[in-house]
C-alpha positions as CSV (number, residue, x, y, z in Angstrom):
1,X,72.5,103.4,118.5
2,X,74.6,101.0,116.4
3,X,75.8,97.8,118.6
4,X,79.0,96.0,116.7
5,X,80.5,93.0,118.6
6,X,84.3,92.1,117.8
7,X,85.7,88.5,118.3
8,X,88.7,86.0,117.1
9,X,87.0,83.4,115.0
10,X,88.2,80.0,115.3
11,X,90.8,80.4,112.4
12,X,90.8,83.6,111.5
13,X,92.5,85.1,108.2
14,X,95.8,87.3,108.1
15,X,96.0,90.7,106.3
16,X,99.0,91.2,104.3
17,X,99.3,94.3,104.1
18,X,97.4,98.0,102.5
19,X,100.0,100.1,99.9
20,X,100.2,101.6,97.1
21,X,101.8,101.6,93.5
22,X,105.0,103.5,94.0
23,X,106.0,105.1,91.0
24,X,108.8,107.5,92.2
25,X,110.8,103.9,92.8
26,X,111.5,104.7,88.8
27,X,112.1,108.8,89.1
28,X,114.0,109.0,92.3
29,X,117.5,110.0,90.6
30,X,115.1,113.3,89.6
31,X,113.4,114.0,92.3
32,X,114.6,117.4,93.9
33,X,116.1,116.9,97.3
34,X,113.5,118.9,99.4
35,X,110.3,116.7,97.5
36,X,111.6,113.6,98.8
37,X,112.1,114.5,102.5
38,X,109.7,116.9,102.8
39,X,106.7,115.0,101.2
40,X,107.3,111.8,99.3
41,X,109.7,110.0,102.2
42,X,108.0,111.9,105.1
43,X,104.3,110.9,104.3
44,X,105.4,107.1,103.5
45,X,107.6,106.8,106.9
46,X,104.4,108.2,108.8
47,X,102.0,105.6,107.5
48,X,104.4,103.0,106.8
49,X,102.4,100.8,104.2
50,X,102.5,97.1,104.5
51,X,102.8,96.1,100.5
52,X,104.3,98.1,97.9
53,X,104.2,97.8,94.5
54,X,106.6,99.2,91.2
55,X,108.0,98.8,87.9
56,X,111.0,96.9,88.4
57,X,113.4,93.8,87.6
58,X,113.7,94.6,84.0
59,X,116.3,92.0,81.7
60,X,118.4,95.6,80.8
61,X,118.1,97.0,83.9
62,X,121.2,99.0,84.0
63,X,123.6,98.8,87.4
64,X,123.5,102.5,87.9
65,X,119.9,102.1,87.4
66,X,119.5,99.3,90.2
67,X,121.8,101.3,92.0
68,X,119.6,104.2,92.4
69,X,116.5,102.1,93.1
70,X,118.5,100.1,96.4
71,X,119.5,103.7,97.6
72,X,115.3,104.6,97.1
73,X,114.5,101.4,99.0
74,X,117.1,102.7,101.5
75,X,115.2,105.2,102.5
76,X,111.7,104.0,101.8
77,X,110.8,100.5,102.1
78,X,113.9,99.1,104.6
79,X,112.8,101.4,106.9
80,X,109.1,100.7,106.9
81,X,109.9,96.9,106.3
82,X,107.4,97.0,103.3
83,X,107.3,93.9,101.2
84,X,108.0,95.0,97.6
85,X,106.0,93.7,94.6
86,X,107.9,93.7,91.5
87,X,106.4,94.1,88.0
88,X,107.7,94.5,84.4
89,X,105.7,97.2,82.9
90,X,105.8,95.6,79.5
91,X,106.4,91.9,79.0
92,X,109.4,91.7,75.9
93,X,108.6,89.6,73.0
94,X,111.5,87.0,71.8
95,X,111.0,85.1,69.0
96,X,112.7,82.0,70.3
97,X,112.9,79.5,74.0
98,X,116.5,80.6,74.4
99,X,116.0,84.1,73.8
100,X,113.5,84.1,76.3
101,X,115.8,81.8,78.8
102,X,118.8,84.3,78.5
103,X,115.8,87.3,79.2
104,X,114.3,84.8,82.4
105,X,118.6,85.0,83.2
106,X,119.2,88.3,82.6
107,X,116.3,89.1,85.7
108,X,117.6,86.8,88.0
109,X,121.1,88.1,87.6
110,X,119.4,91.8,88.2
111,X,117.3,90.7,91.2
112,X,120.1,88.4,92.8
113,X,122.4,91.5,92.3
114,X,119.8,94.0,94.0
115,X,119.4,91.4,97.1
116,X,122.2,90.0,97.8
117,X,124.5,93.3,96.7
118,X,122.6,96.2,97.4
119,X,120.8,94.4,100.6
120,X,117.2,95.3,98.8
121,X,116.1,92.1,101.3
122,X,112.1,93.1,101.1
123,X,111.7,92.3,97.7
124,X,108.9,89.5,97.6
125,X,107.0,89.0,94.1
126,X,107.1,89.4,90.9
127,X,105.4,89.8,87.7
128,X,106.2,89.2,84.1
129,X,104.6,91.9,82.6
130,X,101.8,94.6,83.9
131,X,98.2,93.8,83.4
132,X,99.4,91.2,80.7
133,X,100.5,93.5,78.3
134,X,103.6,92.7,75.9
135,X,104.0,95.6,72.7
136,X,100.6,97.2,73.8
137,X,98.5,97.4,76.7
138,X,96.7,93.9,77.2
139,X,98.8,91.9,74.1
140,X,99.2,88.8,76.3
141,X,95.5,88.5,77.2
142,X,94.6,86.3,73.8
143,X,98.1,84.2,74.6
144,X,97.9,82.4,77.7
145,X,100.2,80.2,76.8
146,X,103.3,82.7,76.1
147,X,102.7,84.1,79.6
148,X,102.9,80.8,80.8
149,X,105.9,80.0,79.3
150,X,108.1,83.0,80.2
151,X,106.9,82.5,83.9
152,X,107.7,78.7,83.8
153,X,111.2,80.3,82.7
154,X,111.6,82.7,85.3
155,X,110.3,80.2,87.9
156,X,113.1,77.8,86.5
157,X,116.1,80.7,86.5
158,X,114.9,82.3,90.4
159,X,115.1,78.7,91.7
160,X,118.5,78.1,90.1
161,X,119.4,81.3,91.7
162,X,118.4,80.5,94.7
163,X,115.5,83.6,95.0
164,X,113.1,83.2,97.2
165,X,111.1,85.8,95.0
166,X,107.3,84.6,94.5
167,X,105.7,84.9,91.0
168,X,102.6,86.7,90.6
169,X,99.5,85.4,88.0
170,X,98.0,87.1,86.3
171,X,97.8,90.6,87.3
172,X,95.1,90.8,84.9
173,X,92.6,94.0,84.4
174,X,89.9,94.7,84.7
175,X,86.8,92.7,86.0
176,X,86.1,91.2,82.6
177,X,89.5,89.7,82.6
178,X,89.6,88.1,85.7
179,X,89.0,84.5,83.8
180,X,92.4,84.6,83.6
181,X,92.5,83.3,86.6
182,X,91.1,80.4,85.8
183,X,93.9,79.2,83.2
184,X,96.5,80.5,85.6
185,X,94.5,78.1,88.4
186,X,94.4,75.2,86.1
187,X,97.6,75.4,84.2
188,X,100.5,77.7,86.3
189,X,99.4,76.6,90.0
190,X,102.7,74.5,90.1
191,X,105.1,77.8,89.4
192,X,102.2,80.3,91.2
193,X,102.6,81.7,94.8
194,X,99.7,83.8,94.8
195,X,97.4,85.1,92.3
196,X,97.0,88.9,91.1
197,X,94.4,90.9,89.9
198,X,93.3,94.7,89.4
199,X,90.2,96.5,89.0
200,X,89.3,100.1,88.7
201,X,85.4,100.6,89.9
202,X,83.1,103.4,88.3
203,X,79.8,103.9,88.5
204,X,79.4,104.3,91.9
205,X,79.2,107.5,93.5
206,X,76.2,107.3,95.2
207,X,75.6,103.3,95.2
208,X,75.1,102.4,99.0
209,X,75.3,98.7,97.7
210,X,79.0,99.2,96.9
211,X,80.3,97.5,99.7
212,X,78.0,94.6,99.2
213,X,79.0,94.2,95.6
214,X,82.3,95.0,95.9
215,X,82.8,92.4,99.1
216,X,80.9,89.5,97.1
217,X,83.8,90.1,94.3
218,X,86.7,89.9,96.6
219,X,85.0,87.1,98.6
220,X,84.4,84.6,95.5
221,X,87.9,85.1,93.8
222,X,89.3,84.9,97.5
223,X,87.9,80.8,97.5
224,X,88.6,80.1,94.1
225,X,92.2,81.1,94.9
226,X,92.3,79.1,98.3
227,X,90.9,75.9,96.8
228,X,94.2,76.1,94.5
229,X,96.5,74.7,97.1
230,X,96.0,77.2,99.8
231,X,97.0,80.4,97.7
232,X,95.7,84.1,98.1
233,X,94.4,87.1,96.0
234,X,96.7,90.5,96.1
235,X,94.7,93.4,94.2
236,X,97.5,94.5,92.8
237,X,96.4,97.8,91.4
238,X,92.9,99.3,92.9
239,X,90.9,102.7,92.0
240,X,87.7,103.9,91.8
241,X,87.3,106.3,88.6
242,X,84.7,108.2,86.9
243,X,84.2,107.2,83.1
244,X,85.9,110.3,81.6
245,X,89.1,109.6,83.5
246,X,91.1,108.2,80.8
247,X,91.0,110.2,77.9
248,X,93.4,110.1,74.8
249,X,93.4,113.3,72.0
250,X,96.1,114.6,69.4
251,X,98.9,112.4,71.2
252,X,98.5,113.3,74.5
253,X,96.7,110.1,76.9
254,X,95.2,111.9,80.1
255,X,94.9,109.0,82.3
256,X,93.4,110.6,85.7
257,X,91.5,110.3,88.7
258,X,89.0,112.8,87.9
259,X,87.3,113.1,91.0
260,X,90.2,115.1,92.1
261,X,89.7,117.9,89.3
262,X,86.0,117.9,90.7
263,X,85.9,118.7,93.8
264,X,84.9,115.0,94.8
265,X,87.9,113.9,95.8
266,X,87.4,113.9,99.4
267,X,84.0,112.3,99.7
268,X,85.8,109.2,96.7
269,X,88.3,109.0,99.4
270,X,85.8,107.6,101.7
271,X,84.4,105.4,99.0
272,X,88.2,104.3,98.7
273,X,88.6,103.0,102.7
274,X,85.0,101.3,101.9
275,X,86.7,99.4,99.6
276,X,89.9,98.3,101.6
277,X,87.1,97.0,104.8
278,X,85.2,94.8,102.0
279,X,88.5,93.4,100.3
280,X,90.0,92.9,104.2
281,X,86.5,91.1,104.9
282,X,86.7,89.1,102.0
283,X,90.0,87.5,103.1
284,X,91.9,89.4,100.4
285,X,95.6,89.0,101.3
286,X,97.0,92.7,100.2
287,X,95.7,95.6,98.0
288,X,97.4,98.3,96.3
289,X,96.2,102.0,95.5
290,X,97.3,103.4,92.1
291,X,99.5,105.6,92.9
292,X,101.3,107.4,96.1
293,X,102.4,110.1,94.3
294,X,101.4,111.4,90.4
295,X,103.9,111.0,87.6
296,X,106.0,114.1,86.9
297,X,104.6,115.9,83.7
298,X,104.9,115.6,80.9
299,X,106.6,111.9,80.7
300,X,106.6,109.1,77.8
301,X,104.4,106.5,77.6
302,X,105.4,103.4,78.9
303,X,103.8,101.1,76.4
304,X,105.8,102.9,73.5
305,X,109.2,101.9,72.4
306,X,111.5,103.2,74.8
307,X,113.8,106.2,74.0
308,X,117.7,106.0,74.6
309,X,117.5,108.9,77.1
310,X,114.7,107.3,79.1
311,X,116.3,103.7,79.3
312,X,118.8,105.4,81.1
313,X,116.2,105.7,84.1
314,X,113.8,103.0,83.3
315,X,110.5,102.6,81.7
316,X,109.5,106.2,81.9
317,X,111.2,109.7,82.0
318,X,110.0,113.6,81.7
319,X,111.2,113.6,78.4
320,X,109.2,114.3,74.9
321,X,110.3,112.6,71.9
322,X,108.8,113.4,68.4
323,X,107.5,110.0,67.9
324,X,105.9,109.0,71.8
325,X,103.0,109.9,72.9
326,X,103.0,112.5,75.9
327,X,100.9,111.3,79.2
328,X,99.3,112.9,82.6
329,X,98.8,109.9,84.7
330,X,97.6,112.1,87.8
331,X,96.2,109.7,90.3
332,X,98.5,110.1,93.1
333,X,97.8,111.1,97.2
334,X,100.0,113.6,96.7
335,X,100.4,116.2,93.4
336,X,104.3,116.0,91.0
337,X,103.3,119.1,89.0
338,X,106.1,120.9,87.2
339,X,104.9,124.2,88.4
340,X,106.3,123.0,92.2
341,X,103.3,121.7,93.4
342,X,103.3,118.7,94.9
343,X,100.5,119.6,97.8
344,X,98.7,116.7,99.0
345,X,95.0,115.3,98.1
346,X,92.5,115.1,100.8
347,X,91.8,111.1,100.1
348,X,95.7,111.0,101.8
349,X,94.1,111.5,105.2
350,X,91.9,108.5,105.0
351,X,94.3,106.7,103.3
352,X,97.0,107.2,105.3
353,X,95.0,105.8,108.1
354,X,93.9,102.5,106.7
355,X,97.6,102.3,105.7
356,X,99.1,102.8,108.7
357,X,96.3,101.2,111.4
358,X,95.3,98.2,109.0
359,X,98.7,96.3,109.3
360,X,100.4,93.5,107.4
361,X,100.2,90.2,109.6
362,X,97.4,91.3,111.5
363,X,94.0,88.6,111.8
364,X,91.1,89.6,110.2
365,X,88.7,89.6,113.2
366,X,84.6,88.6,113.2
367,X,82.1,91.0,113.5
368,X,78.4,91.5,114.2
369,X,77.1,94.5,112.8
370,X,73.1,95.0,112.5
371,X,73.7,98.3,110.8
372,X,74.3,98.0,106.6
373,X,75.6,101.4,106.3
374,X,78.2,101.4,109.3
375,X,80.9,99.1,107.7
376,X,83.6,97.9,109.8
377,X,86.8,95.8,109.7
378,X,88.6,94.7,113.2
379,X,92.6,93.3,113.3
380,X,94.3,91.8,116.0
381,X,97.8,93.1,115.3
382,X,101.0,90.6,116.2
383,X,101.7,92.7,119.6
384,X,98.2,92.1,121.1
385,X,97.4,95.7,120.2
386,X,94.0,96.4,117.9
387,X,92.5,98.6,115.4
388,X,88.6,99.0,114.6
389,X,88.2,101.0,111.2
390,X,84.5,102.0,110.9
391,X,83.5,103.9,107.7
392,X,79.4,105.5,108.6
393,X,77.5,105.7,105.2
394,X,74.9,107.4,106.7
395,X,74.2,111.0,106.2
396,X,73.8,112.1,109.5
397,X,75.4,111.8,113.0
398,X,75.3,107.8,114.5
399,X,76.1,106.5,117.8
400,X,77.9,103.5,118.2
401,X,78.1,101.0,121.1
402,X,81.8,98.8,120.4
403,X,82.2,95.4,122.2
404,X,85.1,93.1,122.0
405,X,84.8,89.9,123.4
406,X,88.2,89.1,122.8
407,X,90.9,87.6,125.8
408,X,93.3,89.7,127.9
409,X,91.5,93.1,127.3
410,X,92.4,94.2,130.7
411,X,96.3,94.7,129.4
412,X,94.4,97.1,126.4
413,X,95.7,101.0,126.8
414,X,92.8,103.1,126.0
415,X,91.5,103.8,122.4
416,X,92.5,106.6,120.5
417,X,90.3,107.6,118.3
418,X,91.1,109.1,114.8
419,X,88.6,110.9,112.1
420,X,88.3,111.3,108.3
421,X,85.0,113.3,107.9
422,X,84.3,113.9,104.1
423,X,82.9,116.8,104.6
424,X,85.9,118.9,106.3
425,X,88.9,116.9,105.8
426,X,91.6,117.9,108.2
427,X,94.2,119.0,105.9
428,X,97.5,120.3,106.3
429,X,100.2,121.7,103.7
430,X,102.6,119.2,105.4
431,X,100.7,116.3,105.0
432,X,101.1,115.2,109.0
433,X,98.3,112.3,109.3
434,X,95.1,114.3,111.7
435,X,95.6,114.2,115.9
436,X,93.3,111.9,117.5
437,X,90.0,113.3,118.1
438,X,89.3,111.7,121.4
439,X,91.1,108.9,123.7
440,X,88.5,106.5,125.2
441,X,88.8,104.3,128.5
442,X,86.9,101.6,128.1
443,X,83.6,100.6,129.7
444,X,82.9,97.5,131.5
445,X,86.6,96.5,130.7
446,X,85.8,95.6,126.7
447,X,83.2,98.2,125.1
448,X,83.8,102.3,124.1
449,X,80.6,104.3,123.1
450,X,81.4,107.0,120.3
451,X,79.5,109.4,117.9
452,X,80.3,108.5,114.4
453,X,80.8,111.6,112.3
454,X,78.6,111.3,109.0
455,X,79.9,110.3,106.1
456,X,83.0,109.3,107.6
457,X,86.3,107.0,108.5
458,X,87.1,106.4,112.5
459,X,89.7,104.4,113.4
460,X,89.7,103.1,117.2
461,X,92.6,102.0,118.4
462,X,94.9,100.6,120.9
463,X,98.2,100.0,118.1
464,X,100.5,102.8,119.6
465,X,102.9,104.1,122.6
466,X,102.9,107.0,124.8
467,X,104.9,109.4,125.2
468,X,105.3,112.1,128.4
469,X,107.1,114.7,126.8
470,X,108.1,115.9,123.8
471,X,111.9,115.7,122.2
472,X,113.2,117.9,120.5
473,X,116.5,118.3,118.5
474,X,119.9,119.7,119.8
475,X,121.8,122.0,118.1
476,X,119.6,124.0,116.0
477,X,121.7,126.1,113.6
478,X,121.3,128.4,110.8
479,X,124.3,129.6,108.0
480,X,123.0,131.5,104.9
481,X,120.0,129.1,103.5
482,X,120.4,126.7,105.5
483,X,118.7,125.3,108.6
484,X,120.3,121.9,110.4
485,X,120.3,120.1,113.6
486,X,121.3,117.1,115.0
487,X,119.7,113.5,114.4
488,X,117.0,112.7,117.5
489,X,118.4,109.5,119.2
490,X,115.0,107.6,119.6
491,X,114.4,104.6,118.7
492,X,110.8,105.3,117.7
493,X,111.9,108.4,115.9
494,X,109.6,108.8,112.3
495,X,110.6,112.5,111.4
496,X,110.8,116.1,112.3
497,X,108.4,119.0,112.6
498,X,110.3,122.5,111.7
499,X,108.9,125.8,113.8
500,X,109.8,129.1,113.4
501,X,109.5,132.2,116.2
502,X,110.0,135.7,117.0
503,X,111.7,135.2,120.5
504,X,114.1,132.5,121.8
505,X,111.1,130.9,124.4
506,X,108.3,130.5,121.8
507,X,106.3,128.1,121.8
508,X,105.8,126.1,118.5
509,X,102.4,125.2,117.3
510,X,100.9,124.7,114.4
511,X,100.2,128.0,113.3
512,X,104.3,128.6,113.1
513,X,105.4,125.3,112.0
514,X,107.2,125.5,108.6
515,X,108.2,122.3,107.5
516,X,107.8,118.5,108.1
517,X,110.9,116.6,107.0
518,X,112.6,113.0,107.2
519,X,116.1,115.2,106.8
520,X,118.4,117.2,109.3
521,X,118.4,120.5,107.3
522,X,116.0,122.4,105.3
523,X,117.1,124.8,102.2
524,X,115.2,128.2,102.7
525,X,116.0,128.6,99.1
526,X,114.3,125.5,97.6
527,X,111.2,126.3,95.6
528,X,109.4,123.7,97.8
529,X,108.9,125.6,101.1
530,X,106.4,128.1,100.7
531,X,106.7,131.9,100.7
532,X,105.9,132.3,104.3
533,X,109.0,129.8,104.9
534,X,111.6,131.9,102.6
535,X,111.3,135.4,104.0
536,X,112.1,137.1,107.0
537,X,115.1,134.6,107.5
538,X,116.8,137.2,109.7
539,X,116.0,138.0,113.2
540,X,113.8,134.1,114.0
541,X,114.3,131.3,116.1
542,X,113.8,127.8,115.1
543,X,112.7,124.7,117.0
544,X,112.6,121.6,115.7
545,X,110.4,118.4,117.3
546,X,110.8,114.8,116.6
547,X,107.3,112.7,116.0
548,X,107.6,109.2,116.9
549,X,105.8,106.8,114.7
550,X,103.0,106.6,117.2
551,X,102.3,110.2,115.9
552,X,103.4,111.4,119.6
553,X,104.6,115.3,119.0
554,X,102.3,118.7,119.4
555,X,99.2,118.5,118.3
556,X,98.0,120.3,115.2
557,X,95.8,122.5,117.5
């Protein structure tokens, strides 16, 4: 039996949050309503990421586009209270300091508008260029003083407007370019709030040393950051990829997570979780997975010059000009295909658990563990609840004894157990997170025992609120192709599950669920719904259940 002890260190580090690069923020004006309500927004609210990155804060951002982003934010990051990190997808080159100063002022003016006029209060960080790009990818890697100059001017412009937005540096990718951190530490520490780097790991498919190697890389970098006036490390993009994930042929760029197309997506989801735990334990402040949703296809490459149509909506648009490369970016936890396939990929059910239960502003607890193939991270939340995430790399089931040597354990409620089995992912078409596998009562006041599935992620948590009975929406009515209902008035409400039966007293269950949504209506004519939901609308009865932030609702049994 693997025995693990969890205790609070004398000076625990804080974890700032796990999240995603949300590219759909750029495409919000063209997202179909049902796609947004039933997948993108619904899934985001359910897993409530603690950190978010997207391309934004452009000097020439139009009011129309900023207003669209503010509307997107209202439904997403404001609802989940998620800090936002803006990166300019491609830094602009200017020929004089006067032009650069005007550029910085334009950026500051736009961010001022978003914050003070549109109420985008979660805007927390900004970086001049994604992965040091200028005109082409990594164009600033050979001109760090120019990168420094732009940040100096942005810092001044933000200060003049009283914007409480921290600058990040250097946002460089990949590990071979992490030495840019040394330049930032030596020359940019005064104007840089925290440091940010990217990495995409490859070649670790069957490497059981991956956790330790990634932990060591993150830890040594975190120490270097901390020694620079207590600054922290953010992984602004993180991914695990195969060497053939990126190819270019005849003007077509294929930038995809190849594992999703080889049948290995479920297993790689486990490796993502393993990397997240290593980063948390090493002291990484926050980390972002590329990406939450696929880019729509096809779209123009955002390192190319923008055409007038694309400029209307930002850095990218599903539009092809004669002079631009076509790029397919398919790293998302959910698909976005032009045939209407918006299904959720396997790794969502691993990273969704990490996102939901590895909360920001939680204290990272100390671990005593003598089993090198069981990786564990434990966090103490601000409300006193506890979450323990465990990755089992054994190829067989592993008995676990978990002892929590913490104060006030008598106040903890029983632990809910959530499992991600990389050999049998508990998927569903709606992207609803998995149900608890068990509820464990503490033995001897602070111990639990459980058998871990082989090659799995298990989350033990007291971070939930119980509900004694289900809450259903009232005044459910159908008119033509629309089903609508009255909003549920519950402070903990998160989203709705919609069910259909043949009699008024039918019992809702997973087999008769037809949708999950954040909206108070669904459109039966929308191509997003499956055929079963579109057909046989007449002669049916409907019930709408509220699922709260703790996942309370009907079980998917």
